[in-house]
matplotlib code that plots the C-alpha trace (Angstrom):
import matplotlib.pyplot as plt

x = [-174.2, -177.4, -178.6, -179.6, -180.9, -183.3, -184.2, -184.7, -186.8, -189.7, -189.3, -192.2, -194.0, -197.5, -196.8, -193.8, -190.9, -186.9, -185.7, -182.3, -180.0, -177.7, -180.7, -181.5, -179.3, -177.3, -177.1, -173.6, -172.6, -170.7, -173.0, -176.1, -173.8, -172.9, -169.0, -168.7, -169.8, -172.0, -175.0, -176.5, -177.4, -180.3, -179.4, -179.6, -182.4, -183.7, -183.2, -184.3, -187.5, -188.4, -187.7, -189.7, -192.4, -192.1, -192.7, -194.9, -196.9, -195.9, -197.8, -200.8, -200.8, -201.4, -198.6, -199.8, -196.8, -193.2, -190.9, -188.5, -185.2, -183.3, -181.9, -183.1, -179.7, -176.5, -173.6, -171.8, -169.3, -165.9, -162.3, -161.7, -164.6, -163.6, -159.9, -161.3, -163.4, -161.1, -158.5, -160.9, -163.4, -163.0, -159.4, -160.3, -163.0, -161.0, -158.8, -161.0, -162.7, -159.4, -158.6, -162.0, -161.3, -157.8, -156.8, -159.6, -158.5, -154.5, -155.1, -157.6, -154.5, -152.2, -154.4, -155.4, -151.3, -150.3, -152.8, -151.7, -148.6, -149.5]
y = [-95.0, -97.0, -98.9, -96.0, -94.2, -96.8, -97.5, -93.9, -93.8, -96.4, -95.8, -95.3, -96.5, -99.5, -102.1, -104.9, -104.2, -104.4, -107.2, -106.9, -109.8, -108.5, -109.3, -112.8, -115.8, -117.8, -113.9, -114.1, -117.6, -118.4, -120.9, -118.7, -117.0, -118.3, -118.2, -114.8, -113.8, -111.2, -113.1, -115.2, -119.0, -121.9, -121.2, -117.9, -117.9, -119.4, -117.3, -114.3, -116.1, -117.1, -113.9, -112.2, -114.5, -113.8, -110.1, -110.1, -112.6, -109.9, -107.5, -109.3, -111.2, -114.4, -117.4, -120.2, -122.3, -121.3, -121.5, -124.4, -123.5, -127.0, -127.3, -129.3, -130.5, -129.2, -129.4, -127.2, -125.1, -126.0, -123.5, -125.1, -123.8, -120.4, -120.2, -121.7, -118.8, -116.2, -117.5, -117.7, -115.2, -112.6, -112.1, -111.5, -108.9, -107.1, -106.8, -105.2, -103.6, -102.6, -101.1, -99.5, -98.0, -98.1, -94.9, -92.8, -93.9, -93.0, -90.2, -88.8, -91.0, -88.4, -85.1, -86.0, -86.3, -83.4, -81.3, -82.5, -81.4, -77.3]
z = [94.0, 91.5, 94.4, 96.8, 93.7, 93.3, 97.1, 97.0, 93.9, 95.3, 98.7, 100.4, 96.8, 96.9, 94.4, 93.6, 95.3, 94.6, 94.4, 96.2, 95.1, 98.1, 100.6, 98.2, 100.1, 97.0, 95.1, 94.5, 95.1, 91.7, 91.0, 90.4, 87.6, 83.6, 82.9, 82.0, 85.9, 83.6, 83.1, 85.7, 85.1, 85.1, 89.1, 88.9, 86.5, 88.8, 92.5, 90.2, 88.7, 92.8, 94.4, 92.0, 92.8, 96.4, 95.9, 93.4, 95.6, 99.2, 96.5, 96.7, 93.4, 92.6, 92.6, 92.4, 92.0, 93.3, 90.6, 92.1, 92.5, 91.5, 88.4, 85.7, 84.3, 82.5, 82.8, 86.4, 85.5, 86.7, 87.0, 83.5, 81.7, 83.5, 82.0, 78.5, 78.1, 79.4, 77.0, 74.0, 74.9, 77.6, 76.3, 72.3, 73.7, 76.1, 72.9, 70.8, 72.8, 73.9, 70.3, 70.6, 74.0, 74.6, 72.5, 74.6, 78.2, 77.7, 76.7, 78.9, 82.0, 80.5, 80.1, 83.3, 84.6, 82.6, 84.2, 87.6, 86.9, 86.6]

ax = plt.figure().add_subplot(projection="3d")
ax.plot(x, y, z, "-o")
ax.set_aspect("equal")
plt.show()
């Protein structure tokens, strides 16, 4: 729904378009995302920068050199890295957020069940 609202908001407007990951080759490739799957990896940042440069060039702005998509280095994220992140960072974060949000969600869920019985 958010994407549709953005598309409606920019439809027919002149200027720089919207960078759409769905239309970018490699936008949803796991290598484009960091281990937390929320933030872009180096490859993802390069992909986004390249896409923005392309949009700017299409809108008539001077883009002297396209951003190279070849990574400068770094280590490849493996399944072991993702598992270690889940155990060391993801699960503790979820537990902390569960203490904050869990009771509210449970009350809301219970209220919905009670309302459904009436």
